C-alpha positions as CSV (number, residue, x, y, z in Angstrom):
1,X,5.4,1.4,-26.3
2,X,6.4,4.5,-28.3
3,X,4.6,6.1,-31.1
4,X,5.8,8.8,-33.7
5,X,5.1,11.9,-32.3
6,X,5.2,11.1,-28.6
7,X,7.2,12.9,-26.0
8,X,9.0,10.7,-23.8
9,X,9.8,12.0,-20.4
10,X,12.8,9.9,-18.9
11,X,13.5,10.1,-15.4
12,X,17.3,10.0,-15.4
13,X,19.2,9.7,-11.9
14,X,22.8,9.3,-13.5
15,X,23.0,5.8,-12.5
16,X,24.1,2.9,-14.7
17,X,20.3,1.8,-15.7
18,X,18.8,5.3,-16.3
19,X,22.0,6.7,-18.6
20,X,21.5,3.2,-20.3
21,X,18.1,4.4,-20.8
22,X,18.9,7.8,-22.2
23,X,21.0,6.6,-24.6
24,X,18.7,3.7,-25.7
25,X,15.9,6.2,-26.3
26,X,18.3,8.4,-28.5
27,X,19.1,5.3,-30.5
28,X,15.3,4.4,-31.1
29,X,14.5,8.1,-31.7
30,X,16.7,7.6,-35.2
31,X,14.1,5.3,-36.4
32,X,10.9,6.5,-34.8
33,X,10.3,10.5,-34.7
34,X,9.4,11.5,-31.2
35,X,11.2,14.0,-28.7
36,X,12.7,13.1,-25.4
37,X,13.1,15.2,-22.3
38,X,15.2,14.0,-19.2
39,X,13.7,14.8,-15.3
40,X,16.7,14.4,-12.7
41,X,14.9,14.3,-9.0
42,X,17.5,15.4,-6.0
43,X,15.8,14.1,-3.1
44,X,18.1,16.3,-1.2
45,X,19.3,13.4,1.3
46,X,22.9,12.5,-0.1
47,X,25.5,15.1,0.4
48,X,26.9,14.3,-3.1
49,X,23.2,14.3,-4.8
50,X,24.1,17.8,-6.5
51,X,26.9,16.4,-8.5
52,X,24.7,13.5,-9.9
53,X,22.3,16.2,-11.0
54,X,25.4,18.4,-12.5
55,X,26.4,15.1,-14.4
56,X,23.0,14.5,-15.9
57,X,22.6,18.0,-16.8
58,X,26.0,17.9,-18.7
59,X,25.2,14.7,-20.5
60,X,21.7,16.3,-21.6
61,X,23.2,19.2,-22.9
62,X,25.8,17.4,-24.9
63,X,23.3,15.3,-26.5
64,X,20.7,18.3,-27.1
65,X,18.2,16.8,-24.6
66,X,15.9,19.2,-22.7
67,X,16.7,19.2,-18.8
68,X,14.2,19.3,-15.9
69,X,15.9,19.6,-12.3
70,X,13.4,18.8,-9.3
71,X,14.3,19.4,-5.9
72,X,12.5,17.9,-2.8
73,X,13.3,17.5,0.7
74,X,12.1,13.9,0.6
75,X,13.1,13.0,4.2
76,X,10.9,15.8,5.6
77,X,8.2,14.9,3.2
78,X,8.3,11.2,4.6
79,X,8.1,12.3,8.3
80,X,5.3,14.8,7.3
81,X,3.0,11.9,5.5
82,X,4.2,9.0,8.1
83,X,5.9,6.7,5.3
84,X,9.2,5.3,4.4
85,X,11.9,7.5,2.7
86,X,12.0,5.1,0.0
87,X,8.1,5.1,-0.4
88,X,7.8,9.0,-0.2
89,X,11.0,8.8,-3.1
90,X,9.1,7.1,-5.6
91,X,5.9,9.4,-5.0
92,X,8.0,12.4,-5.7
93,X,9.6,11.0,-8.6
94,X,6.3,9.9,-10.3
95,X,4.6,13.1,-9.2
96,X,7.7,15.1,-11.3
97,X,7.5,13.0,-14.4
98,X,3.9,13.6,-14.4
99,X,4.1,17.4,-13.9
100,X,6.9,17.5,-17.1
101,X,4.6,15.4,-19.3
102,X,1.6,17.3,-18.5
103,X,-1.5,16.7,-20.9
104,X,0.9,15.9,-24.1
105,X,0.7,12.9,-26.0
106,X,3.5,10.7,-24.4
107,X,4.9,8.4,-22.1
108,X,6.9,8.2,-19.1
109,X,10.3,6.1,-19.4
110,X,11.8,4.9,-16.2
111,X,14.8,2.5,-15.9
112,X,13.8,-0.5,-14.0
113,X,15.7,-3.8,-15.5
114,X,15.0,-7.4,-15.0
115,X,16.7,-7.7,-11.7
116,X,14.5,-5.0,-10.3
117,X,11.5,-6.9,-11.3
118,X,12.9,-10.0,-9.5
119,X,13.5,-8.0,-6.3
120,X,10.0,-6.6,-6.7
121,X,8.3,-10.0,-7.2
122,X,10.2,-11.1,-3.9
123,X,9.1,-8.2,-2.1
124,X,5.3,-8.6,-2.8
125,X,5.5,-12.4,-2.3
126,X,6.9,-11.8,1.0
127,X,4.5,-9.5,2.1
128,X,1.4,-11.3,0.7
129,X,0.1,-10.6,-2.7
130,X,-2.1,-12.1,-5.5
131,X,-1.2,-12.5,-9.1
132,X,-0.8,-8.5,-9.7
133,X,2.1,-8.6,-7.4
134,X,3.5,-11.8,-8.1
135,X,4.0,-10.5,-11.3
136,X,6.3,-7.7,-10.3
137,X,6.9,-4.7,-12.7
138,X,4.8,-4.3,-15.9
139,X,6.5,-3.6,-19.1
140,X,3.8,-1.0,-19.7
141,X,1.4,0.6,-17.2
142,X,-1.0,3.3,-18.5
143,X,1.9,6.1,-19.5
144,X,4.8,4.4,-17.8
145,X,6.9,2.4,-20.1
146,X,10.0,0.5,-18.8
147,X,12.3,-0.1,-22.2
148,X,14.7,-2.0,-19.9
149,X,13.0,-4.6,-18.6
150,X,14.5,-7.3,-20.8
151,X,17.8,-6.4,-19.7
152,X,19.5,-7.7,-16.6
153,X,21.9,-5.0,-14.5
154,X,25.2,-6.9,-15.7
155,X,24.0,-6.4,-19.4
156,X,23.3,-2.9,-19.1
157,X,26.8,-2.0,-17.3
158,X,28.7,-4.1,-19.7
159,X,27.1,-2.5,-22.8
160,X,28.1,0.9,-21.1
161,X,31.3,-0.2,-20.7
162,X,31.9,-1.2,-24.2
163,X,30.2,2.1,-25.4
164,X,32.7,4.2,-23.3
165,X,29.4,5.8,-21.5
166,X,30.2,6.8,-17.9
167,X,27.8,6.8,-15.2
168,X,27.0,7.7,-11.6
169,X,27.6,5.4,-8.5
170,X,24.8,5.6,-6.1
171,X,26.5,4.9,-2.5
172,X,23.1,4.3,-1.1
173,X,23.0,1.3,-3.4
174,X,25.5,-0.4,-1.6
175,X,24.2,-0.4,1.7
176,X,21.3,-2.3,3.1
177,X,19.4,0.9,3.9
178,X,16.2,-0.4,2.3
179,X,14.3,-3.7,1.9
180,X,15.2,-3.8,-2.0
181,X,18.7,-3.4,-1.1
182,X,18.8,-6.2,1.4
183,X,16.9,-8.6,-1.2
184,X,19.2,-7.5,-4.0
185,X,22.5,-7.9,-2.0
186,X,21.5,-11.1,0.0
187,X,18.6,-13.0,-1.6
188,X,19.1,-12.7,-5.4
189,X,22.6,-13.0,-5.0
190,X,22.4,-16.3,-3.0
191,X,19.8,-17.6,-5.5
192,X,22.1,-16.8,-8.4
193,X,25.2,-18.2,-6.8
194,X,24.0,-21.3,-4.8
195,X,20.6,-22.3,-5.8
196,X,20.1,-21.5,-9.9
197,X,22.4,-19.5,-12.2
198,X,19.7,-17.7,-14.3
199,X,17.3,-17.3,-11.5
200,X,16.5,-13.7,-12.1
201,X,15.8,-14.8,-16.0
202,X,13.8,-17.8,-14.8
203,X,11.8,-15.2,-12.5
204,X,11.0,-12.8,-15.3
205,X,9.8,-15.7,-17.8
206,X,7.4,-16.5,-15.0
207,X,6.4,-13.0,-14.5
208,X,5.4,-12.9,-18.1
209,X,3.5,-15.7,-17.5
210,X,1.5,-14.4,-14.7
211,X,0.9,-11.4,-16.5
212,X,-0.8,-13.5,-19.3
213,X,-2.6,-15.6,-16.2
214,X,-3.8,-12.1,-15.1
215,X,-5.1,-10.8,-18.0
216,X,-7.1,-13.9,-18.7
217,X,-8.8,-14.0,-15.4
218,X,-9.6,-10.6,-15.7
219,X,-11.4,-10.8,-18.6
220,X,-13.3,-13.7,-16.9
221,X,-14.1,-11.5,-14.1
222,X,-15.7,-8.6,-16.1
223,X,-17.9,-11.3,-17.8
224,X,-19.1,-12.7,-14.1
225,X,-19.4,-9.1,-12.9
226,X,-21.9,-8.8,-15.7
227,X,-23.7,-11.6,-14.6
228,X,-23.8,-10.6,-11.1
229,X,-24.4,-7.0,-11.6
230,X,-27.7,-5.5,-10.5
231,X,-26.8,-1.7,-10.7
232,X,-23.5,0.2,-11.2
233,X,-23.1,3.9,-10.2
234,X,-19.2,4.3,-10.6
235,X,-17.6,6.1,-8.0
236,X,-20.7,5.9,-5.6
237,X,-22.2,2.5,-5.6
238,X,-22.4,-1.3,-6.8
239,X,-25.0,-3.6,-6.3
240,X,-24.7,-7.3,-6.9
241,X,-27.1,-10.1,-7.2
242,X,-26.0,-12.5,-4.5
243,X,-27.7,-15.7,-5.5
244,X,-25.8,-14.9,-8.9
245,X,-22.3,-14.1,-7.3
246,X,-22.8,-17.4,-5.1
247,X,-22.9,-19.4,-8.0
248,X,-19.7,-18.5,-9.3
249,X,-16.1,-20.1,-8.8
250,X,-14.9,-19.4,-5.7
251,X,-12.0,-17.6,-6.9
252,X,-13.8,-15.7,-9.6
253,X,-16.1,-14.7,-6.6
254,X,-13.2,-13.0,-4.6
255,X,-12.1,-11.1,-8.1
256,X,-15.6,-10.1,-8.7
257,X,-15.7,-8.4,-5.3
258,X,-12.3,-7.0,-5.7
259,X,-13.1,-5.4,-8.9
260,X,-16.5,-4.1,-7.5
261,X,-14.6,-2.5,-5.0
262,X,-12.2,-0.5,-7.6
263,X,-15.5,0.4,-9.7
264,X,-16.6,2.7,-6.1
265,X,-13.3,3.7,-4.7
266,X,-11.2,4.3,-7.8
267,X,-8.5,2.6,-6.3
268,X,-8.0,-1.1,-4.2
269,X,-5.2,0.0,-2.0
270,X,-5.1,-1.3,1.4
271,X,-7.9,-3.8,0.4
272,X,-6.2,-7.2,1.4
273,X,-7.7,-11.0,1.1
274,X,-9.2,-10.7,4.8
275,X,-11.5,-8.0,3.7
276,X,-12.5,-10.2,0.7
277,X,-13.5,-12.9,3.1
278,X,-15.4,-10.7,5.5
279,X,-17.6,-9.6,2.6
280,X,-18.0,-13.2,1.7
281,X,-19.1,-14.0,4.8
282,X,-21.6,-11.5,5.2
283,X,-23.1,-12.4,1.5
284,X,-23.0,-16.0,2.4
285,X,-25.0,-15.6,5.6
286,X,-28.5,-15.7,6.1
287,X,-29.2,-12.0,8.2
288,X,-28.8,-8.8,6.9
289,X,-26.0,-6.8,8.1
290,X,-22.9,-4.5,7.1
291,X,-19.5,-4.1,7.3
292,X,-16.7,-1.7,7.1
293,X,-13.7,-1.4,4.6
294,X,-10.6,0.8,3.9
295,X,-10.9,3.3,0.8
296,X,-14.0,4.8,2.8
297,X,-16.5,1.9,1.7
298,X,-19.4,0.5,3.4
299,X,-20.8,-2.9,2.5
300,X,-24.1,-4.3,3.5
301,X,-26.5,-6.9,2.7
302,X,-30.1,-6.8,2.1
303,X,-31.6,-9.9,1.5
304,X,-30.6,-10.8,-2.2
305,X,-28.5,-7.9,-2.7
306,X,-25.2,-7.0,-1.9
307,X,-24.2,-3.3,-2.0
308,X,-20.7,-1.7,-1.8
309,X,-21.1,2.1,-1.4
310,X,-18.9,4.8,-0.3
311,X,-19.4,6.4,3.0
312,X,-21.1,9.7,3.8
313,X,-18.5,12.3,5.1
314,X,-19.4,11.4,8.7
315,X,-18.4,7.8,8.2
316,X,-15.3,8.8,6.1
317,X,-14.0,10.9,9.1
318,X,-14.9,8.3,11.8
319,X,-11.7,6.2,10.4
320,X,-9.4,8.5,9.2
321,X,-5.8,7.8,8.9
322,X,-3.4,9.6,11.0
323,X,-0.2,8.9,9.4
324,X,2.3,8.9,12.0
325,X,5.1,6.4,12.0
326,X,3.8,5.0,15.3
327,X,0.4,5.0,14.2
328,X,-1.9,2.2,12.6
329,X,-5.3,2.9,10.8
330,X,-8.3,1.2,12.3
331,X,-10.5,0.2,9.6
332,X,-13.4,-2.2,9.8
333,X,-13.0,-5.3,9.2
334,X,-9.3,-5.3,9.4
335,X,-6.3,-7.0,10.7
336,X,-3.0,-5.0,11.9
337,X,0.3,-6.5,12.9
338,X,1.8,-4.5,15.8
339,X,5.0,-5.3,17.6
340,X,4.6,-7.0,21.1
341,X,0.7,-8.0,20.2
342,X,0.8,-9.5,16.5
343,X,-2.2,-9.6,14.9
344,X,-5.1,-7.6,16.0
345,X,-8.3,-8.1,14.1
346,X,-11.2,-5.5,14.3
347,X,-14.8,-6.4,13.4
348,X,-18.2,-4.6,13.8
349,X,-21.7,-6.0,14.4
350,X,-24.9,-5.3,15.8
351,X,-25.4,-6.1,19.6
352,X,-28.1,-8.8,20.4
353,X,-29.7,-9.6,24.0
354,X,-28.2,-13.1,24.3
355,X,-24.6,-11.9,23.6
356,X,-22.2,-12.4,26.7
357,X,-19.4,-9.9,26.5
358,X,-16.0,-11.9,26.5
359,X,-13.9,-12.0,29.7
360,X,-10.7,-12.2,27.8
361,X,-7.4,-10.3,28.4
362,X,-6.9,-9.7,24.7
363,X,-10.2,-9.7,23.1
364,X,-12.5,-6.5,24.3
365,X,-15.8,-5.2,22.9
366,X,-16.2,-1.6,22.8
367,X,-19.4,0.5,22.3
368,X,-19.4,1.5,18.6
369,X,-21.9,4.1,19.0
370,X,-19.8,6.0,21.1
371,X,-17.0,6.5,18.6
372,X,-17.1,9.6,16.4
373,X,-13.6,10.5,15.1
374,X,-10.5,8.6,14.2
375,X,-9.6,5.5,15.7
376,X,-6.3,4.3,15.8
377,X,-3.7,2.0,17.5
378,X,-0.4,4.2,18.6
379,X,1.9,4.9,21.0
380,X,1.4,7.2,24.0
381,X,1.2,10.9,23.4
382,X,1.4,14.1,25.8
383,X,-2.1,14.6,27.3
384,X,-3.7,11.4,26.7
385,X,-5.8,9.9,29.4
386,X,-8.4,7.4,30.0
387,X,-11.8,7.5,32.2
388,X,-11.8,5.1,35.4
389,X,-15.0,4.9,36.7
390,X,-19.1,5.3,36.1
391,X,-18.9,8.9,36.8
392,X,-16.7,9.5,33.9
393,X,-13.4,10.4,36.1
394,X,-10.4,10.7,34.2
395,X,-6.8,9.9,35.0
396,X,-3.9,10.6,32.8
397,X,-2.1,7.9,31.0
398,X,1.1,8.8,32.7
399,X,-0.4,8.5,36.2
400,X,-2.0,5.0,35.4
401,X,1.3,3.8,33.8
402,X,3.0,4.9,37.2
403,X,0.5,3.2,39.5
404,X,0.6,-0.1,37.3
405,X,4.9,0.0,37.9
406,X,5.2,-0.2,34.3
407,X,9.1,0.4,33.8
408,X,9.9,3.8,32.1
409,X,12.0,2.2,29.5
410,X,8.6,0.1,28.2
411,X,5.9,2.9,28.5
412,X,6.9,4.3,25.0
413,X,6.9,0.8,23.5
414,X,3.0,0.0,24.4
415,X,0.7,0.1,21.6
416,X,-2.9,1.4,22.9
417,X,-6.0,1.8,21.2
418,X,-7.0,5.7,21.3
419,X,-9.7,8.2,20.0
420,X,-7.7,11.3,19.7
421,X,-6.4,11.7,23.4
422,X,-9.1,9.4,25.0
423,X,-7.6,6.3,25.5
424,X,-9.9,3.3,24.6
425,X,-7.9,0.4,25.8
426,X,-4.6,-0.7,26.8
427,X,-4.1,-4.0,25.8
428,X,-3.1,-6.4,28.5
429,X,-4.5,-4.2,31.4
430,X,-7.9,-2.3,31.1
431,X,-10.2,-0.4,28.9
432,X,-11.6,3.0,29.3
433,X,-15.1,3.0,31.3
434,X,-16.9,5.5,28.6
435,X,-16.4,2.8,25.9
436,X,-18.0,-0.1,27.8
437,X,-21.3,-2.0,26.7
438,X,-24.3,-0.8,28.3
439,X,-28.1,-1.6,28.1
440,X,-28.6,0.9,25.1
441,X,-25.3,-0.4,23.1
442,X,-26.6,-0.8,19.5
443,X,-23.5,-1.6,17.9
444,X,-20.0,-3.5,18.9
445,X,-16.5,-3.1,18.0
446,X,-14.6,-5.8,18.8
447,X,-10.6,-5.8,19.1
448,X,-8.8,-9.2,19.4
449,X,-5.1,-9.6,19.6
450,X,-5.4,-13.3,18.3
451,X,-1.7,-14.1,18.6
452,X,-2.0,-13.7,22.1
453,X,-2.6,-16.3,25.0
454,X,-5.7,-15.8,26.7
């Protein structure tokens, strides 16, 4: 984890875990020559947060450790970016750590323990994950190290007590404000008390085994990718030989597709198993075609070649994300989970003369060619409208909801599909005339609320 001459930037909140981390690093520093710098991030949410910062600064001064204070209004930033305070706080912290370390040789040390790892495993499993998420937190992840991952929370607090070292108590840790707190207080506590004493320890042992399995599968994936790869232009395009890909084991085949996406986009965030299955269906089919994925990617099949390519500027803007707490990005293909609607699946395909437009309440086709900017599911906004006849006459969404006698208290809870202020579809009611399929339509966008009864 640590090499001689490193600069270790440690995230110190003042809580038991981070204070233990600081003193552990000081002890390790007596054996390995490296420098330590502490970073404390004040999220500007709790009224008593300033006292935590003062405590950490005093401890660092007593120990001769350089101290960096970063203050960010996380609540305001979370609203601006359309994410939770928990997610934004994490981003702010790691941004601060990276800034302090800069280009220097070294690592970023954070104070996750074995309980945190078990909580993360459950969090990922509940939301849906592969081997990477099931393994929870890694001891080493690029420049980030977690020296306390082998210790439980009780062990840490017991050691601090034995050493006479004080620490801060974060009042929010005792409340069920965040998902992880609820997992900690209700699920893991129950597992330890009622199911198996040592449950956290056993989960961490399983996590280590999953990491070993993941590393083995990664090596096999890279070997399989080499057998299937026709051409690679990192950051732009990957071309695969489809016959070779289809000869691979089904699980390994999906891993190759997932790895190929990472080569083009630089990351795999927002790519789900549904996207991988869509790619497989495309490549297994007899006809040429294309689909669109998150990460601004276009995937298409041309005879025996499968291509994963970064979209051009126009395509990128077509499905840009508007990060609003009540807004959900539409990417193609994708599945969204929306209150009141459940799963909503999106696909795009070319129109054929023999196709009949579905006459279903919750499965609708739209003229994909007419969509030129961001498409999103969201709740209503001032200025929303829809076209109501073939002459493209407009009606405000407010007037439409009133005419339909939709109760006032329900109007703000209805999710609708929209392009800017133009409402495309109000599920369960109607679609806009402008986006209807006509004789010149070339590509179709299908939206299907699959959990709704037709």
